[in-house]
ZALUMNU-504109 format. One record per residue (C-alpha): residue number from 1; residue in three letters; x, y, z. Coordinates in nm, 3 decimals, always signed. Example, Ala and Ser with C-alpha at 12.3 -4.5 7.8 and 13.67 -1.06 7.14 Angstrom:
BEGIN
    nr   rest        c1        c2        c3
     1    ala    +1.230    -0.450    +0.780
     2    ser    +1.367    -0.106    +0.714
END
This chain:
BEGIN
    nr   rest        c1        c2        c3
     1    met    +1.192    +0.967    -0.027
     2    thr    +1.249    +0.591    -0.001
     3    glu    +0.962    +0.370    +0.108
     4    ile    +1.047    +0.037    +0.275
     5    glu    +0.751    -0.188    +0.350
     6    val    +0.611    -0.539    +0.368
     7    lys    +0.266    -0.689    +0.386
     8    ile    +0.177    -0.984    +0.608
     9    arg    -0.142    -1.184    +0.552
    10    ile    -0.354    -1.207    +0.867
    11    gly    -0.686    -1.356    +0.971
    12    asp    -0.938    -1.164    +1.180
    13    pro    -0.877    -0.787    +1.166
    14    ala    -1.045    -0.725    +1.505
    15    glu    -0.813    -0.976    +1.672
    16    ala    -0.512    -0.825    +1.491
    17    arg    -0.611    -0.478    +1.614
    18    arg    -0.636    -0.604    +1.974
    19    arg    -0.293    -0.766    +1.943
    20    leu    -0.140    -0.452    +1.792
    21    leu    -0.279    -0.231    +2.069
    22    ser    -0.151    -0.475    +2.334
    23    leu    +0.199    -0.420    +2.192
    24    gly    +0.179    -0.045    +2.245
    25    thr    +0.073    +0.076    +1.904
    26    val    -0.153    +0.380    +1.891
    27    val    -0.432    +0.443    +1.645
    28    ala    -0.337    +0.731    +1.419
    29    arg    -0.661    +0.720    +1.219
    30    glu    -0.966    +0.501    +1.260
    31    arg    -1.091    +0.257    +0.997
    32    ala    -1.200    +0.423    +0.674
    33    leu    -1.274    +0.328    +0.316
    34    glu    -0.996    +0.406    +0.071
    35    glu    -1.037    +0.429    -0.305
    36    asn    -0.716    +0.387    -0.503
    37    thr    -0.691    +0.454    -0.877
    38    leu    -0.372    +0.393    -1.071
    39    tyr    -0.314    +0.606    -1.379
    40    asp    -0.102    +0.524    -1.680
    41    phe    -0.038    +0.639    -2.034
    42    pro    -0.201    +0.452    -2.322
    43    gly    +0.017    +0.151    -2.388
    44    gly    +0.108    +0.116    -2.019
    45    leu    +0.437    +0.309    -2.014
    46    leu    +0.444    +0.342    -1.633
    47    ala    +0.355    -0.026    -1.579
    48    ala    +0.626    -0.129    -1.825
    49    arg    +0.877    +0.072    -1.618
    50    arg    +0.733    -0.083    -1.298
    51    gln    +0.634    +0.265    -1.181
    52    ala    +0.297    +0.377    -1.048
    53    leu    +0.096    +0.698    -1.031
    54    arg    -0.190    +0.666    -0.783
    55    leu    -0.471    +0.892    -0.671
    56    arg    -0.596    +0.778    -0.329
    57    thr    -0.913    +0.920    -0.174
    58    val    -1.022    +0.872    +0.187
    59    gly    -1.331    +1.075    +0.270
    60    arg    -1.258    +1.429    +0.152
    61    thr    -0.881    +1.382    +0.150
    62    ser    -0.699    +1.288    -0.170
    63    val    -0.330    +1.215    -0.216
    64    leu    -0.141    +1.186    -0.543
    65    thr    +0.153    +0.945    -0.523
    66    phe    +0.434    +0.855    -0.761
    67    lys    +0.617    +0.528    -0.694
    68    gly    +0.940    +0.440    -0.869
    69    ala    +1.039    +0.091    -0.978
    70    pro    +1.106    -0.147    -0.687
    71    arg    +1.471    -0.195    -0.596
    72    lys    +1.621    -0.539    -0.549
    73    ser    +1.547    -0.677    -0.205
    74    arg    +1.459    -1.032    -0.105
    75    ser    +1.241    -0.955    +0.194
    76    phe    +1.130    -0.594    +0.156
    77    lys    +0.956    -0.378    -0.100
    78    val    +1.186    -0.079    -0.146
    79    arg    +1.103    +0.202    -0.385
    80    glu    +1.117    +0.575    -0.437
    81    glu    +0.791    +0.744    -0.336
    82    tyr    +0.663    +1.102    -0.357
    83    glu    +0.323    +1.211    -0.227
    84    thr    +0.125    +1.530    -0.214
    85    glu    -0.223    +1.605    -0.088
    86    val    -0.454    +1.754    -0.350
    87    arg    -0.752    +1.977    -0.272
    88    ser    -0.984    +1.823    -0.526
    89    ala    -0.976    +1.464    -0.651
    90    lys    -1.201    +1.572    -0.939
    91    gln    -0.954    +1.842    -1.048
    92    ala    -0.659    +1.604    -1.006
    93    arg    -0.833    +1.351    -1.233
    94    glu    -0.888    +1.623    -1.494
    95    ile    -0.521    +1.724    -1.479
    96    leu    -0.411    +1.362    -1.520
    97    arg    -0.647    +1.316    -1.816
    98    gly    -0.521    +1.642    -1.966
    99    leu    -0.168    +1.503    -1.952
   100    gly    -0.283    +1.197    -2.147
   101    leu    -0.310    +0.958    -1.853
   102    lys    -0.604    +0.725    -1.805
   103    ala    -0.741    +0.532    -1.509
   104    ala    -0.579    +0.189    -1.545
   105    phe    -0.695    +0.010    -1.229
   106    thr    -0.915    +0.095    -0.931
   107    tyr    -0.952    -0.092    -0.604
   108    arg    -1.098    -0.023    -0.262
   109    lys    -1.002    -0.135    +0.085
   110    his    -1.077    -0.050    +0.445
   111    arg    -0.771    +0.072    +0.632
   112    thr    -0.691    +0.149    +0.994
   113    trp    -0.371    +0.351    +1.053
   114    leu    -0.154    +0.282    +1.359
   115    arg    +0.195    +0.380    +1.475
   116    lys    +0.461    +0.242    +1.705
   117    gly    +0.740    +0.496    +1.730
   118    arg    +0.845    +0.572    +1.374
   119    leu    +0.696    +0.249    +1.238
   120    lys    +0.377    +0.295    +1.032
   121    ile    +0.133    +0.008    +1.063
   122    cys    -0.178    -0.030    +0.851
   123    leu    -0.448    -0.287    +0.906
   124    asp    -0.599    -0.346    +0.562
   125    glu    -0.919    -0.529    +0.478
   126    thr    -0.925    -0.602    +0.106
   127    pro    -1.139    -0.813    -0.130
   128    val    -0.849    -1.063    -0.143
   129    gly    -0.781    -1.094    +0.229
   130    asn    -0.667    -0.903    +0.534
   131    tyr    -0.311    -0.773    +0.568
   132    leu    -0.082    -0.583    +0.796
   133    glu    +0.134    -0.334    +0.611
   134    leu    +0.450    -0.237    +0.798
   135    glu    +0.649    +0.063    +0.676
   136    gly    +0.972    +0.190    +0.827
   137    glu    +1.335    +0.086    +0.855
   138    arg    +1.416    -0.279    +0.783
   139    his    +1.525    -0.355    +1.141
   140    glu    +1.207    -0.194    +1.285
   141    ile    +0.984    -0.394    +1.051
   142    thr    +1.164    -0.721    +1.127
   143    arg    +1.165    -0.666    +1.504
   144    phe    +0.797    -0.572    +1.517
   145    ala    +0.693    -0.860    +1.289
   146    arg    +0.881    -1.098    +1.520
   147    ser    +0.696    -0.957    +1.823
   148    leu    +0.374    -1.054    +1.642
   149    gly    +0.505    -1.406    +1.576
   150    phe    +0.589    -1.357    +1.206
   151    arg    +0.912    -1.439    +1.022
   152    arg    +1.068    -1.295    +0.708
   153    ala    +0.918    -1.589    +0.521
   154    asp    +0.577    -1.432    +0.595
   155    phe    +0.671    -1.101    +0.429
   156    ile    +0.489    -1.018    +0.106
   157    thr    +0.644    -0.764    -0.130
   158    leu    +0.363    -0.755    -0.386
   159    asp    +0.134    -0.453    -0.400
   160    tyr    -0.245    -0.474    -0.381
   161    val    -0.288    -0.451    -0.757
   162    gln    -0.067    -0.757    -0.797
   163    leu    -0.245    -0.944    -0.518
   164    ile    -0.588    -0.866    -0.666
   165    lys    -0.482    -0.967    -1.018
   166    ala    -0.322    -1.287    -0.886
   167    ala    -0.643    -1.375    -0.700
   168    ala    -0.838    -1.321    -1.022
   169    gly    -0.610    -1.565    -1.203
   170    ala    -0.379    -1.319    -1.379
   171    ala    -0.011    -1.368    -1.305
   172    pro    +0.132    -1.074    -1.109
   173    pro    +0.421    -0.888    -1.267
   174    glu    +0.761    -0.993    -1.142
   175    gly    +0.909    -0.817    -0.841
   176    gly    +0.610    -0.628    -0.701
END
């Protein structure tokens, strides 16, 4: 599967939610705390390849995700992505450790999930700011962003790990 997405920095999440709902989006899942842990081999093999293996937990639900290296795109983050729900985050962590992977980075955020047609919209509240994440086809993302008053110049293609590291003073890896 190919994931196409952008992030857009926003101000007040409550105001953003009101604006999104006024444009006909529907809430797919209410605000919840997400814990995201990226796993890598010793020496950072996946990071060196610009790939990611993430275990995300929201409540009792956990999802294991592999993300391939980002493809070249000026305005959008485009990458291969495969996800599967796992029954037990604890067991998934043990499997990953058994394969020689270690937890390389963990971060938390509050997320509200919305939809407008096939477009996935997430309202994210992170330690480094609030963001809209738009995922879908390029034309859908661009059209919806415009309806919110944003331009392509507002699109961010970095991931949250890169944004968090950049905010802490570490230079993000090239290409997000």
